C-alpha positions in Angstrom: 8.0 1.0 1.5 11.1 1.1 3.6 12.6 3.1 6.7 13.0 1.8 10.5 10.7 4.3 12.7 9.7 4.9 16.2 11.0 6.5 19.1 9.3 8.5 22.0 10.5 12.0 20.3 7.9 11.4 17.5 4.7 12.5 17.9 1.9 9.5 16.8 0.3 10.6 14.4 4.6 10.8 12.7 5.2 7.7 14.2 2.5 5.9 11.9 3.2 8.1 8.8 7.0 6.6 9.1 6.9 3.8 11.1 5.6 1.9 8.5 8.1 0.4 5.6 7.0 -1.6 3.0 10.1 -3.5 1.2 10.1 -6.5 -1.3 6.2 -5.7 -1.3 3.8 -7.6 -4.0 1.0 -6.6 -5.9 -1.8 -9.1 -7.4 -3.8 -8.7 -10.5 -7.1 -8.8 -8.0 -5.3 -5.9 -6.0 -4.2 -7.6 -3.1 -0.8 -8.7 -2.5 2.0 -9.3 0.4 4.1 -7.3 2.8 7.9 -6.6 4.0 7.9 -4.4 7.3 10.9 -3.5 9.0 10.8 -0.6 11.7 12.3 0.2 14.8 10.6 0.2 17.9 10.7 2.1 21.1 12.5 1.5 24.5 9.0 0.4 25.7 7.1 -1.4 22.4 7.5 -5.3 22.0 6.5 -7.8 19.7 2.7 -7.7 20.6 1.7 -4.2 20.3 4.0 -3.6 17.0 1.9 -6.5 15.6 -1.2 -4.7 16.9 -0.3 -1.8 14.5 -0.6 -4.2 11.3 -3.5 -5.6 12.4 -6.6 -5.5 10.2 -9.8 -6.5 8.1 -7.8 -6.8 5.7 -5.0 -8.3 6.4 -3.1 -11.1 7.9 0.2 -11.5 9.6 2.2 -14.6 8.5 5.4 -13.5 10.3 6.5 -11.5 13.0 10.2 -10.8 14.8 11.5 -8.2 17.5 15.0 -8.2 18.3 16.9 -6.9 21.8 17.6 -3.6 20.1 13.8 -3.1 18.9 14.3 -4.2 15.2 11.4 -5.9 13.7 10.1 -7.6 11.0 7.0 -7.8 9.6 5.4 -10.1 6.6 1.5 -10.1 6.1 -0.5 -10.7 3.1 -3.2 -8.3 2.6 -7.1 -8.2 0.2 -7.3 -5.0 -1.0 -4.2 -2.3 -1.8 -6.9 0.3 -0.9 -8.1 -0.3 1.8 -3.8 -0.4 3.7 -5.0 2.7 5.9 -6.9 0.3 7.6 -3.9 -0.5 9.5 -3.3 1.6 12.5 0.4 2.1 11.5 -0.8 2.9 7.8 -3.5 5.3 8.6 -2.5 8.6 7.2 -1.4 7.5 4.2 -4.3 7.2 1.3 -3.3 4.0 -1.1 -5.3 4.2 -4.1 -5.1 1.9 -7.4 -7.2 3.3 -10.8 -8.0 1.9 -13.9 -7.4 2.9 -17.6 -9.7 0.7 -19.6 -8.9 2.1 -22.9 -5.2 2.7 -22.0 -4.9 -1.1 -20.5 -3.7 -0.1 -17.3 -3.8 0.7 -13.8 -2.0 3.0 -11.5 -1.1 2.4 -8.0 0.0 5.3 -5.7 0.9 5.6 -2.3 1.0 9.7 -0.8 2.2 10.4 2.6 1.3 13.9 4.3 3.5 15.5 7.1 1.4 17.9 8.9 4.6 19.5 10.8 7.8 18.6 8.3 10.7 17.5 10.4 14.5 17.0 9.9 16.5 14.6 11.6 19.5 15.2 13.8 23.0 12.9 13.4 22.0 11.1 16.3 18.4 10.6 15.1 19.7 9.7 11.8 22.4 7.2 13.3 18.8 5.2 14.5 16.7 5.6 12.3 19.4 5.2 8.7 19.8 7.8 6.6 17.9 6.5 3.9 14.5 5.8 2.4 14.4 3.0 0.5 10.6 2.2 -1.5 10.1 -0.9 -3.5 7.2 -2.6 -5.0 7.0 -5.2 -8.0 3.3 -4.8 -9.5 2.0 -7.6 -12.1 2.3 -5.9 -15.3 5.0 -3.8 -17.3 5.6 -1.1 -15.8 4.5 1.6 -18.3 5.0 5.0 -16.0 6.6 6.0 -12.8 8.5 8.5 -10.7 10.5 5.8 -9.4 13.3 3.3 -10.6 11.7 0.7 -12.7 13.4 -2.8 -12.9 11.4 -4.8 -15.1 8.2 -5.3 -12.5 9.7 -3.5 -9.9 9.4 -0.2 -9.1 11.8 1.4 -6.8 11.8 5.0 -4.9 14.9 6.0 -2.7 15.8 9.5 -1.0 17.3 11.1 2.1 15.6 10.3 5.3 15.0 14.7 6.1 14.0 15.2 2.3 11.5 13.1 2.9 10.2 14.2 6.6 10.5 17.5 5.4 8.6 17.4 2.1 4.3 18.5 3.2 3.9 15.7 0.9 5.5 13.2 -1.3 3.7 10.6 -4.1 5.1 7.2 -5.1 3.6 6.3 -8.3 2.8 3.4 -10.8 1.8 2.7 -13.9 1.6 -1.2 -15.0 0.1 -2.9 -18.3 -3.7 -4.6 -17.1 -6.2 -7.3 -18.5 -8.4 -4.7 -16.7 -11.5 -6.9 -17.4 -10.1 -9.6 -16.3 -8.9 -8.1 -13.0 -12.1 -7.6 -12.5 -14.0 -10.0 -14.0 -15.9 -11.8 -10.4 -15.6 -8.8 -8.4 -19.2 -7.8 -6.7 -19.3 -4.6 -8.6 -19.0 -7.1 -12.0 -21.3 -9.3 -11.5 -23.9 -6.2 -10.5 -23.0 -4.7 -13.6 -23.6 -8.3 -15.8 -27.1 -8.8 -13.6 -28.0 -5.0 -14.9 -26.8 -5.7 -18.7 -28.4 -8.9 -18.5 -31.8 -7.5 -17.6 -31.5 -4.4 -20.0 -31.7 -6.9 -22.8 -33.4 -9.3 -21.7 -36.8 -9.0 -24.2 -40.3 -9.1 -22.2 -42.3 -12.5 -22.8 -45.1 -12.3 -25.5 -48.3 -11.8 -23.7 -51.1 -14.3 -25.1 -53.1 -12.5 -27.7 -57.2 -12.7 -27.0 -59.5 -14.7 -28.8 
């Protein structure tokens, strides 16, 4: 997702929803991936403060920079797409990854909610930019999305004020996936296999009394 955000005129909650942006984001077949984030910090922001907003047990920062205009770029890799809201920067965004075994597809989505929708004036748009651009590359062929798909990459573009004034915005993509292979090796899959094995196992024969 691609947006520059963060001046002091925003409430903390709105800053968290808007200031993060996924650019050239990738999702792998196990639900992890990489992300490049761009934001413009407030006058008092430092690189260490920005990095703190992208720190959690679910992710690892691989690169982070900030110039003298407070434009920051953070690159990271994450373990679980559905836990991206453990990052302070994304705590008010709902991420989900669901599977359809029958259709052999997965659906990745991110939903942002604005409790108090707003619009920016010309000065604010000059600071942030007038357009929101969001993109993600998925590991399988795209079969359905509410964005624009090209090969395995989906992009959403809209005026920033359209995004800010909407109570809720959904970014969703469904793609082909080997659901069985994707879940193999996970703790849940291992537990299911053990349960199936226990159910199918035959009890040992009891010796007959003479």
